[in-house]
C-alpha positions in Angstrom: 16.2 -11.0 -1.2 15.0 -8.2 -3.5 11.9 -9.1 -5.5 10.5 -7.1 -8.4 6.8 -7.7 -9.1 5.8 -6.5 -12.5 2.0 -6.1 -13.0 0.7 -6.0 -16.6 -2.9 -5.5 -15.5 -4.7 -4.7 -12.2 -4.1 -7.6 -9.8 -6.9 -9.7 -8.3 -7.2 -10.6 -4.6 -4.9 -13.7 -5.0 -2.1 -11.7 -6.6 -2.4 -9.0 -4.0 -2.1 -11.7 -1.2 1.0 -13.2 -2.8 2.7 -9.8 -3.1 1.7 -9.2 0.6 3.3 -12.5 1.7 6.5 -11.7 -0.3 6.6 -8.3 1.4 6.6 -9.8 4.8 9.9 -11.6 4.3 11.7 -9.7 1.5 12.3 -6.3 0.0 9.6 -5.9 -2.7 9.1 -3.4 -5.4 5.9 -3.3 -7.5 5.8 -1.9 -11.0 2.4 -1.2 -12.4 2.6 -1.2 -16.2 -1.1 -0.6 -16.6 -0.9 2.8 -15.0 0.3 5.7 -17.2 3.4 5.4 -19.5 6.0 3.1 -18.1 9.7 4.1 -17.9 11.2 1.1 -19.7 14.8 2.3 -19.1 14.1 2.3 -15.3 12.3 -1.1 -15.6 15.4 -2.7 -17.2 17.6 -1.3 -14.5 15.2 -2.7 -11.9 15.2 -6.1 -13.5 19.0 -6.3 -13.3 19.2 -4.9 -9.7 16.7 -7.4 -8.2 17.4 -11.0 -7.2 14.0 -12.3 -8.5 11.6 -10.9 -11.0 7.9 -12.0 -11.1 5.7 -10.9 -13.9 1.9 -11.0 -13.5 -0.4 -10.9 -16.4 
């Protein structure tokens, strides 16, 4: 399963642990919206190309 993890702000230890667990069993891509200027066109493509999308505040 391909999982897209979208981070709105810097993750805390709990979020990092969950992402790590997901990475052990699945293909995971992390997008950090809080760093620089996001490429929203690429983000939309990523959303539709992954099986599951998780957004973290």
